[in-house]
N, C-alpha and C positions, 0 to 999 in steps of 0.2 A: 700658578702657585709655585712651581719649581723655580721660576725666574725670580720671584720675590725672595725665596730662600737663598738662592745663589747671590743675590745682591746683598742680603744680610750677612752671609758668609764672607763676601768680598770686603765689606766695611769692617767686619770684625777682624779679619786677617790684617787689614791695613793698620788698624789701631794696635794690634798685637805686635806687628813688626816694628812700628815706631817705638814702642816701649822696650822691646827686647834689644833693638839696636842702640838705643840710648843707654841701656844698662850695661852694655858690654864694655870691658876695660880695653882701652887702646894703649898705644905707647906712652901717652901722657897720663894714663890712669882713667880718664873719661869720667862720666857720671857715676860709674859703678864704684869708683874709689870712695865716693862720699858715703856709700852704704857698706863699706868694709871689704870691698873686692879689690884690694890694693895690689894683688899679684899682677905683674905686667907680663903680657903675652904678645908675641909678634906673629904676624900672619905667615911668615916664612920660617917659623921655629921648627924644632924637631918633633914637637908633639903634633898629633893629627888634629886635635881640636877638642875643646871641652863641650859640655852639654849645651851651653848657650849658642855656640857656633852651629851645632847640629840642629837645634831648634830653629835657628834663624834660616838655615838652608832649607829645612822642611817647610817653614812658613813661606819663604820666597817661592818655592816650587808650587805650593798650593795656591798662592796669590796669582802666579802667572797662569796656571790652569784655569782658575776662576775668571781671570781677565779675558782669556781666549774664548772660553765658553760664552761669556756675556757678549763679546764682540760677534760671535756667530749667531746667538739666539735672538738678541734684541732687534737687529734689522729685519729679521723674518717676521717678527710680531708686528712691527710697524707696517710692513707691506700687506699683511693680512688685514689689518684695520683699514688701510686705504682701499683695498679691494672690496670690502663690505660697505664702503661709502661713509664710514664714520668720520673720515677726514676729507670730505669732498671739497669744502671751501674753507679758507681761513676765517677766523672769527671777525676780522676787520671787514671783510666783504659781506658777511652775513648781517652785520649790524648796519652797514651802509645802505643796504637795500631798502629797509623801511624808511629811512630818512629821505630817499629819493621819491618815494611814493606819496609823500605828503601833498595835499592839495592846497591851493591858495585860498584864503578866506574870501568870501563874497564881499564885493565892495558895498560900503554903507552909503545909502542915499539920503 
């Protein structure tokens, strides 16, 4: 259950970061200038950063933490499933076995 919630959080953060990054104004104005955010800011300016850059930094941090947690949790769950015999044989081998057991029809006299 926790894994599903973590995956949902991960995808939500991904979509949020895409939108926030596209809305930020860069040197050329970016997509944000189309919505009235025409003030130009540089990354090396004297200001520390506005609310958009702080939200982006927080979102990136949460995204990386979620990515690391998924990388740690998911392989363990797969190995547990393999130990219980849920993934003992690939589906191709399971379907091929009944085809090999077919008997030949009796000859017609």
